[in-house]
C-alpha positions, 0 to 999 in steps of 0.5 A: 499499500502506498501509504504504509510503504511511504509512512516512515517519512511523515515521521518528523523530529516535531512529531517525535518530540511530542507523546504518542497515545495508544488508545485501547477499547472494547465494546463490552465487558463480556469481550474484555474478559474473553476476548482477550486476542483482541487486546493483546493486539491493540497492546502491541501497536506500542512497539509499532510507535517504538518502531516509528522512533517514538522511545518507550517512555514517550507512549502513552496508553489510554484504557480507561474506556474498556466495556464502553461503546463507540457509537458515543463520546459521551461516556467515554472519558478516555476518548474524551481526553485523548481529543484533549490532548489532541486539541492542545498539540500534546500529542505527536501521533495517535494509535489504535487498532482500528477506526473503530476502536476510536469512534464509529459515530462519523460526528466524533470521527471527523472532529478528530479528523479536524483536530489532528490535521489543525495540530499536525498530529499523525494518526496510526491503524494495523494498516499504515500511517496517515496524515491527516493533513494530506488529502489522499490520507485524509480520503482514506480515513474518511472512508475508513471512518464511514465503514466503521460506522455502516458496520455498527449499524449492520450489526445491530440490524442483524441483531435486532432483526431476530429480535424482532422476528421473535418478538412479532411472533411472541416468541422472545424470551423477555423478563417478565414482571412478578407475578409471572415466569417460565415453566420448563418449555419457556412458556409463560404461567403463574408464578408457581408461589402461592404468596406471590400469586395472592399478593399480585390478585389481591392488588388487583381486587383491592384497585378494582374496589377502591379505583386508587392506586393510592388507597392500594397502597393504604390498603396494604399498609393498613393490612401489614402486608408486603409485596414480592419483587425479584432482584434484576442484576446483583448477585442476588440476581432472580431471587424473590424478595419482599418489601412494603408496597410502593405507589410506582409499583401500583402504577407500573402493574396496573399500566402493564398489559401482561397481566392480562394475558397479553404479549407487547413487545416495544412499549418504550423507545430509548430517545438520543438527546444531546449530550449523548444521554438517553431516555425511554420515552413511551410509545402509543399503542399503534406503534407497538412493535408487537401485541399478542392479547390472550398469548399466554395465563393472566389476573385478569381480562383485557377488558379489565386491564382497559377500564383500570388505564382508564381509571388512572387516566380519569385520576390523573392530576393533570394541568389544563386542557389535559385535565380528566375528571380528577380522583375524589377529593375531600372538598364539599363540592360534590360534582367535583371533576365533573360538571361542565359548563353549557356555554362552552363545553369546558370542565369547570374548576372549584372555588371555596368560600367560608361563611360562618366557620363552613366552606362552600362550593362555588363552581367557576368556568375561567379557563378562557377568560384567564387565558384571553383576558376576558370576563369569567364564562359562568360562576354559580353557587354550588350548594343547590346543583349539589344539593339536586344532584344529590337527591335525584341520585338517592331517589335513583339508588334507593331501590338497591340499596339494600342489595348493594350493602349487602354485597359490599359487606360480603366483599369487604369479607372476601378481601379480609379472607384474601389479606388474611391468606397472604399473611398466612402464606408469610409465616409459612415462609418464614416458617419454611426458611427457619426449617432450611436454616435449621437442616443446613447448621444439623448437617455441617461438621460440628469440628468445623466451628467457623462454618457452624456459627455462620449457619447458626446464627442463619437459623437464629435470624431465621427464627427471629424473622418467624417470630416476628411473622406469627406475632403480625399474624396473630396481631392482625387476626384480633384486630380484624373484625368477624364476619357479620351475623344475619342479625347484623346483616337484617340491621344493615338492610334496615339502616340503609333503607332509609338511605337519605339519612346515610347520606346526610349523616355527617359521619359520611366522609365527602370522598365516599359520597364523591365516589358513590356519585361517579359510579352513578353520574357521567357528568353534570352539564349546567346553563346559568340564566339571571334566575335559574339554573338548568342542569343535564344530569348524564346517569352512567347508564346512558339514561338523562335527567334535566333539573330546572333550579332556582338560581338564589338570590345573592348579596342584600336580596339573599338576606332579605326576611321572608315574607311570612316571617315578617307577618308571623313575627306581627301576629305573635307579638300581641301575645309572646315576647321575643324570645318565645316568638324566636322559639315558635319560628324555629318550631314551624320550620322557618328561617332568617333571610340568612337561613339561620335559626331564630334566637332574640336578638335576631327577632329584635333586629327584625322588629327594628329594621322592619319597624314593626310595633313592639310588644310594649308599643302596642301594650302601652297603646291598650292603656297598660301602665308602667311600674312606676304609674301604677305604684303612683295611682295605688299610692304604694311603693314599686316594690310593693307593686312587684309583690302584689303581681306575684301574689295574684292582686294585680294583673300584668303582662310580660312585654320582654325576655329581661322580666319587665312587665306593664300592668292593667289599670286599676279599677276605682270602684274594685280597688285591689285587696291588699294582702295580708302582711306580716310574719305568720304565728308560731306554732306552741312548743309541744310539751 
């Protein structure tokens, strides 16, 4: 080869004055361990540098990139160090077995060629010596770099083609999630371990009832249950272990179609970011490489899987236009997440205001107003709509209340039995490990004290774990409520017959009311006029109901005392005081303008505000006298008048709640009889 024959003439004194950099790399750790001949050939290039004129101490070997692919320079510290030395003019020659050792990426390769040409650095491989400043040499190096990159593509294509072919047939052997395993013929089956199968099945059962991943984690934690997982790497690769259930584990299981018996491949795609970093990106189902339902047994059906994914999507706390209904929260807004504006079709949000220590919800459609600085589309008080929809649901739900309540009771008992079985399996597993540790200890030679001590320690540890598992199991059984008797079920049946009382019970959590609402109601579309609210309720079964509601009054008009209250107060003032009137109004079911029950101060305020003649004014108008006037008319002291009133000699009417009276005028022709005064005579002592 011309370039190789003319190689010695390309080495100058300037090149020899700078170090020689020998780059050694193999793509994988497996190649480093097994392909030792390739490593020896690369290290032998040190002799090639010495033959070209470099001293042995001038040759620097860079081999810290062992086990790294040449497809990118991002994670190759050795290659980055080599490029830095070349760019600073500190290298006379760069040696590599072939171009693919240095780089399999055209961008990295041509960047190195440019730097070598600028600094006058030579490049040497097993075929010859090249000067990047020479056009012919540079042409050859460029072609070698392209061939190296193409070679990597062909290797990957051949390997990838076989993988894709097997994946499209559903025969590719891939790591399985916990709960699934391969049999001797590499067919996918449920895990042979009963405890593992029970834990996975219990997870799906709890989610079906709670419809929340967080609730599943909370249920496992409350029942003291752990969840299995397998080591994917390290010395314990493939071994089964147990730990408390985490939220991300629940989401990963619910989103995995393998639990529904479907073989999938290509659900994620690796994306290369600037700087060579990789990111895993979810791929839509239409772009999956392989999706084969019914490929193997599963824990749920595909319909259940689709329903679970839909529930998780509805619970997702997304923002903006991507937000769905959202999970039920603790706020007082019953229709949170499922109420829609009838004007623009946008999902309405909830705002709360506090009045007299109570939070009251308002539904608002303000997305367009926020984005485009326009007035709020719709705002309405939530209490009116919530109350009307709740009454509609109660009327719909009441005929099936007894049956549903008993079904829920049976389901709770079934879930408790599942949890008890899982705890029992945990105890049995701990008992097996303890027995295994015992057998190992008894089988060892007693003279071998080092091994015997270690096995004895393992046995003690297994016994402690068995004791802890048994204690936890006994404690959970003691805390678990026994099954309902027939009498208790009858009591529940009588209770749920009065469903409105159960719904209105303050002890019923608002979150549970919202869950019941979402089971019965798909969404509620509302439109508002100045004095009415129209709510179109779409029920879960496909039926529609339209509710015409009266818009509650706001401002001073909302606090206006009803006319029937004013009329009642005017009628009652002739015979009762303010406190007595308040009690009578409450007994009649009337309320003040603010919706509060009546008391004395409210009645007094209404009398003053509406200028209703007071009871005192009315009695005075009838000619009744004050205490002072009565005392003057009778010629006695005012305290004597009070005493005469208590004795019944003077008639009077109480006109307020302070115990103050007005007196009837005395009759001149029939003056009141003076009561006897003085102390009663003492009884004679008995002898």
